[in-house]
C-alpha positions as CSV (number, residue, x, y, z in Angstrom):
1,M,-31.7,-2.7,35.9
2,A,-29.3,-2.9,39.8
3,T,-31.6,-4.9,42.0
4,I,-30.8,-3.9,46.1
5,K,-30.0,-6.8,48.3
6,S,-29.7,-6.6,52.1
7,R,-26.4,-8.9,53.2
8,A,-26.2,-10.5,57.2
9,G,-25.1,-7.8,59.0
10,G,-28.1,-5.8,57.8
11,G,-26.2,-3.8,54.9
12,V,-27.8,-3.2,51.8
13,G,-25.3,-3.6,48.1
14,F,-25.9,-2.7,44.6
15,N,-25.9,-6.0,41.7
16,M,-22.5,-4.2,39.8
17,T,-22.3,-7.2,37.2
18,P,-25.0,-5.7,34.7
19,M,-23.2,-1.9,35.0
20,I,-19.5,-3.2,35.2
21,D,-20.4,-5.2,31.3
22,I,-22.3,-1.9,30.0
23,V,-18.9,-0.4,31.1
24,F,-16.8,-3.1,28.5
25,N,-19.5,-2.9,26.5
26,L,-18.8,1.5,25.7
27,I,-15.1,0.4,25.8
28,I,-15.2,-1.4,22.6
29,F,-17.6,0.6,20.6
30,F,-15.2,3.6,21.7
31,M,-11.9,1.4,20.4
32,L,-14.2,0.2,17.5
33,V,-15.3,3.6,16.3
34,S,-11.9,5.6,16.9
35,Q,-10.7,3.3,13.7
36,F,-12.3,5.4,11.5
37,Y,-10.7,8.9,12.6
38,R,-7.0,7.3,11.3
39,L,-7.2,9.4,8.3
40,E,-6.8,13.2,9.8
41,V,-8.1,15.0,6.9
42,E,-8.5,19.3,6.6
43,E,-11.2,21.0,4.3
44,V,-9.9,20.9,1.2
45,K,-11.9,20.8,-2.7
46,L,-10.0,18.3,-4.4
47,P,-9.8,18.8,-7.9
48,P,-11.8,17.2,-10.5
49,A,-10.4,14.1,-11.4
50,S,-12.2,12.9,-14.9
51,K,-10.2,10.6,-16.6
52,A,-8.4,9.3,-13.7
53,D,-8.0,5.3,-13.2
54,P,-8.8,4.5,-9.8
55,H,-6.2,2.7,-7.7
56,K,-6.7,-1.1,-7.7
57,E,-4.7,-1.7,-4.3
58,T,-6.5,-0.7,-0.4
59,L,-5.3,1.5,1.9
60,Q,-6.0,-1.3,4.3
61,D,-2.5,-2.5,2.2
62,Y,-0.5,0.1,4.0
63,T,0.2,2.9,6.9
64,Q,-1.8,6.0,6.3
65,L,0.3,8.9,7.0
66,V,-2.5,12.3,5.2
67,V,-0.8,15.4,4.3
68,N,-2.7,17.9,3.6
69,I,-1.6,21.0,1.5
70,V,-4.9,24.1,2.7
71,P,-4.7,27.2,0.2
72,P,-5.6,30.6,2.1
73,T,-8.5,30.6,3.9
74,N,-9.2,34.9,2.9
75,P,-8.4,36.8,0.2
76,Q,-5.8,39.1,2.7
77,D,-3.8,35.8,3.1
78,K,-0.9,34.2,1.0
79,A,-0.4,31.2,2.6
80,T,-0.2,28.1,1.5
81,R,-0.2,25.4,4.5
82,V,1.2,21.9,4.1
83,V,-0.9,20.2,7.5
84,I,-0.2,16.6,8.5
85,G,-2.5,15.9,12.2
86,G,-3.8,19.6,12.0
87,K,-0.9,21.0,12.7
88,T,0.8,23.5,10.2
89,I,4.6,21.7,9.1
90,V,5.8,24.3,6.3
91,T,4.0,27.4,5.1
92,F,4.3,28.9,0.7
93,V,4.3,32.3,0.9
94,D,2.1,33.6,-2.3
95,G,5.2,35.6,-3.9
96,G,7.8,34.6,-2.0
97,D,10.7,32.5,-1.5
98,P,9.8,28.3,-1.5
99,P,9.8,27.4,2.5
100,A,12.6,25.2,3.6
101,M,11.6,22.0,3.2
102,D,13.6,20.2,5.8
103,P,10.9,20.6,8.7
104,L,8.7,18.2,6.5
105,I,11.2,15.7,5.8
106,D,12.6,15.0,8.8
107,L,9.2,14.6,9.6
108,L,8.6,11.9,7.4
109,K,11.4,10.7,8.0
110,S,10.8,10.0,11.7
111,R,7.3,8.3,10.8
112,H,9.2,6.6,8.3
113,E,11.1,5.1,11.0
114,A,8.9,4.6,13.3
115,V,6.6,2.6,10.9
116,T,10.0,0.4,9.8
117,A,11.0,-0.2,13.6
118,N,7.5,-1.4,14.4
119,K,7.7,-3.3,11.4
120,Q,3.9,-1.9,10.5
121,K,2.9,-2.0,7.3
122,P,5.1,0.4,4.4
123,L,3.8,4.0,5.0
124,N,2.6,6.0,2.3
125,V,1.4,9.2,2.2
126,I,-2.1,10.5,1.0
127,C,-1.4,13.5,-1.0
128,R,-4.8,16.1,-0.9
129,A,-4.2,19.3,-1.7
130,G,-6.8,22.1,-2.8
131,E,-7.8,23.1,-6.3
132,E,-6.5,26.1,-5.6
133,V,-2.9,24.7,-5.1
134,T,-0.6,25.3,-7.3
135,Y,1.4,21.9,-8.9
136,D,5.3,23.6,-7.6
137,I,3.7,23.5,-3.8
138,V,2.6,20.2,-4.9
139,G,5.7,18.6,-6.3
140,S,7.6,20.1,-3.5
141,V,5.7,18.1,-1.3
142,M,6.2,15.1,-3.5
143,I,9.3,15.9,-3.5
144,A,10.2,15.8,0.5
145,T,8.3,12.7,0.3
146,S,10.9,10.6,-2.2
147,K,14.4,12.5,-0.1
148,A,12.8,11.3,3.8
149,G,13.0,7.9,1.9
150,I,9.4,7.1,1.2
151,K,8.2,5.4,-1.8
152,N,4.2,5.0,-1.8
153,W,2.8,8.1,-1.9
154,W,-1.1,8.5,-3.6
155,V,-2.9,11.8,-4.5
156,Q,-6.3,12.2,-4.2
157,A,-9.3,13.9,-5.6
158,A,-12.6,14.1,-6.9
159,R,-14.7,12.3,-9.6
160,P,-17.2,14.9,-11.2
161,P,-20.9,13.8,-9.7
162,A,-23.0,12.1,-11.5
163,K,-26.0,14.1,-12.6
164,G,-27.9,14.5,-9.8
165,G,-25.3,12.7,-7.8
166,R,-22.5,13.4,-5.0
167,E,-18.9,13.9,-5.5
168,I,-16.9,10.4,-5.4
169,R,-13.6,10.9,-3.4
170,E,-11.0,8.7,-5.0
171,F,-6.5,7.7,-4.7
172,L,-5.4,7.9,-7.9
173,G,-2.7,6.0,-9.0
174,V,0.5,5.5,-6.8
175,A,3.8,6.9,-7.3
176,N,7.1,5.3,-7.2
177,G,9.7,7.9,-5.2
178,S,12.9,6.3,-6.5
């Protein structure tokens, strides 16, 4: 609690030390909490992974880049979007020609080069696709990842819940793009 002290000149002042301590504690708290939001994810219903073996390595061994493949949100919409960091990079229209993957490849290349230049942990792409997304779209994203020179990517899926249990999301194997 701030105490009021009178000064020699008759002025009144506050002891600000506790206030500064609280501000520093808040700064430290928010710096630590912000680390939990490093994976940027869209709301995607993941496909089941009933027979998949979870990947043995940990996420901390890599610098993460999450690529979300979001299916259409309403029946009239026929566009499946490839989203990174909340921004749509490529849009696949059902029944239309495949889109140019150059924007995705360029973005992946620039992220890969930035990670390499900063001597960070190797870049790993986590591909999250909704269960309604067709394999050709997921395959296109995997090929774009390989063309960008990224050798590590994971596919995220959901293990079906046990009776009365919760869905378990896990990363399935590593693929080497080389």
